[in-house]
C-alpha positions as CSV (number, residue, x, y, z in Angstrom):
1,M,17.0,49.1,14.8
2,H,14.2,49.2,12.2
3,V,11.9,51.3,14.4
4,D,14.8,53.6,15.4
5,E,15.7,54.2,11.7
6,M,12.1,55.1,11.0
7,H,12.0,57.6,13.8
8,D,15.3,59.1,12.5
9,G,13.8,59.9,9.1
10,C,10.1,60.6,9.9
11,P,8.0,62.5,12.3
12,T,6.5,60.3,15.0
13,E,3.0,60.5,13.6
14,S,4.2,59.0,10.3
15,V,6.0,56.0,11.8
16,H,3.9,52.9,11.6
17,A,6.5,50.2,12.2
18,L,5.9,48.0,15.2
19,D,8.5,47.6,17.9
20,A,9.4,44.2,19.4
21,T,6.7,44.4,22.1
22,E,4.0,45.2,19.6
23,L,5.1,42.4,17.3
24,Q,4.2,40.0,20.1
25,H,0.5,40.7,19.9
26,P,-1.5,37.5,19.3
27,A,-2.9,38.8,16.0
28,I,0.6,39.1,14.6
29,S,2.7,36.3,13.1
30,F,6.4,37.3,12.9
31,F,8.9,35.8,10.4
32,S,12.6,36.1,10.0
33,A,15.1,35.1,7.3
34,W,18.6,34.0,8.3
35,N,21.9,33.4,6.5
36,N,23.8,31.1,8.8
37,E,24.0,33.1,12.0
38,R,23.1,36.5,10.5
39,L,19.6,37.9,10.5
40,A,18.9,38.8,6.8
41,G,15.4,40.2,7.2
42,I,12.0,40.3,9.0
43,G,8.4,40.6,8.2
44,A,5.1,40.3,10.0
45,L,1.5,39.5,9.1
46,K,-1.2,41.1,11.2
47,Q,-4.6,39.5,10.8
48,W,-7.9,41.4,11.2
49,G,-10.8,39.2,11.8
50,E,-11.4,36.2,9.6
51,S,-10.4,37.4,6.2
52,Q,-8.1,40.5,6.1
53,G,-4.5,41.1,6.9
54,E,-1.7,43.6,6.9
55,I,2.0,43.3,6.1
56,K,3.8,44.9,9.0
57,S,7.4,45.9,9.8
58,M,9.1,44.4,6.7
59,R,12.8,45.1,6.7
60,V,15.8,43.6,5.0
61,A,19.3,44.0,6.6
62,D,21.5,46.3,4.6
63,D,24.0,43.6,3.6
64,F,21.2,41.5,2.1
65,R,19.4,44.1,0.1
66,G,19.1,43.1,-3.6
67,T,19.7,39.4,-2.9
68,G,16.0,38.2,-3.0
69,V,15.5,38.2,0.8
70,G,12.8,40.8,0.7
71,R,10.9,38.9,-2.0
72,A,11.3,35.6,-0.1
73,I,9.8,37.2,3.1
74,L,7.0,38.8,1.1
75,D,6.2,35.6,-0.7
76,T,6.1,33.8,2.7
77,L,3.7,36.4,4.1
78,I,1.4,36.1,1.1
79,D,1.5,32.3,1.2
80,V,0.6,32.3,4.9
81,A,-2.3,34.7,4.2
82,R,-3.5,32.4,1.5
83,Q,-3.2,29.3,3.8
84,R,-5.4,31.2,6.3
85,S,-7.9,31.9,3.5
86,L,-7.4,35.7,3.8
87,T,-9.1,37.5,0.9
88,G,-7.1,40.7,1.1
89,L,-3.8,42.1,2.3
90,W,-2.9,45.8,2.9
91,L,0.3,47.6,3.7
92,E,1.7,51.0,4.4
93,T,5.1,52.0,3.3
94,G,7.1,55.3,2.9
95,S,6.6,57.6,-0.1
96,S,10.2,59.0,-0.1
97,A,13.0,57.8,-2.3
98,P,14.6,55.4,0.2
99,F,11.3,53.4,0.1
100,A,11.2,53.1,-3.7
101,P,12.7,49.6,-3.7
102,A,10.1,48.5,-1.3
103,R,7.3,50.0,-3.3
104,H,8.7,48.3,-6.5
105,L,8.9,45.0,-4.7
106,Y,5.3,45.2,-3.6
107,A,4.1,46.3,-7.0
108,R,5.9,43.4,-8.6
109,A,4.1,41.0,-6.2
110,G,0.7,42.5,-7.4
111,F,0.0,45.1,-4.8
112,V,-1.6,48.3,-6.1
113,E,-1.9,51.7,-4.5
114,C,-5.1,52.4,-2.5
115,D,-6.6,54.8,0.0
116,P,-5.6,54.7,3.6
117,F,-7.2,51.7,5.4
118,A,-8.0,50.6,9.0
119,D,-7.0,53.4,11.3
120,Y,-4.5,55.1,9.0
121,A,-5.0,58.7,8.0
122,P,-3.9,60.3,4.8
123,D,-0.2,61.1,5.1
124,P,2.1,62.6,2.4
125,L,4.9,60.4,3.8
126,S,2.9,57.2,3.3
127,V,1.9,55.1,0.4
128,F,-0.9,52.6,1.0
129,M,-1.2,49.4,-1.1
130,T,-3.5,46.4,-1.3
131,L,-3.4,42.9,-2.8
132,D,-6.7,41.0,-3.6
133,L,-6.4,37.4,-2.6
134,D,-10.0,36.4,-3.2
135,P,-9.8,33.3,-5.4
136,S,-13.3,34.1,-6.9
137,R,-11.8,37.3,-8.3
138,S,-8.5,35.8,-9.6
139,A,-9.9,34.3,-12.8
140,V,-8.6,35.9,-16.0
141,R,-11.0,38.6,-17.2
142,T,-11.5,39.5,-20.8
């Protein structure tokens, strides 16, 4: 459903969400949030090498938007990245109005906008963001 929705609103070259088969890649850890028997949201962490990662295919079910599910999934992905000693996380999200809540969520978690990364190309429909997890750079600066 998530991938289908992305294709409904974006040209194919601007859709970077992973489908169920792609989410099974060994470099990807998939997480889901449930409320009783109902799927509330999903998110994935793709690891590149020893120290870098990417947030992939994050989605909150419509009925659970605004309830904290998205923040809980994002916090889990960040926590897992830290447990794996990753020093940086990146993500790609949409630039249009429907993605504003996602961009706000990421910014509140400390992500900042950056240039395209990995094999992404500049795209007016995309916003690229990064979060520095390197503990040597997390000290308070004056």
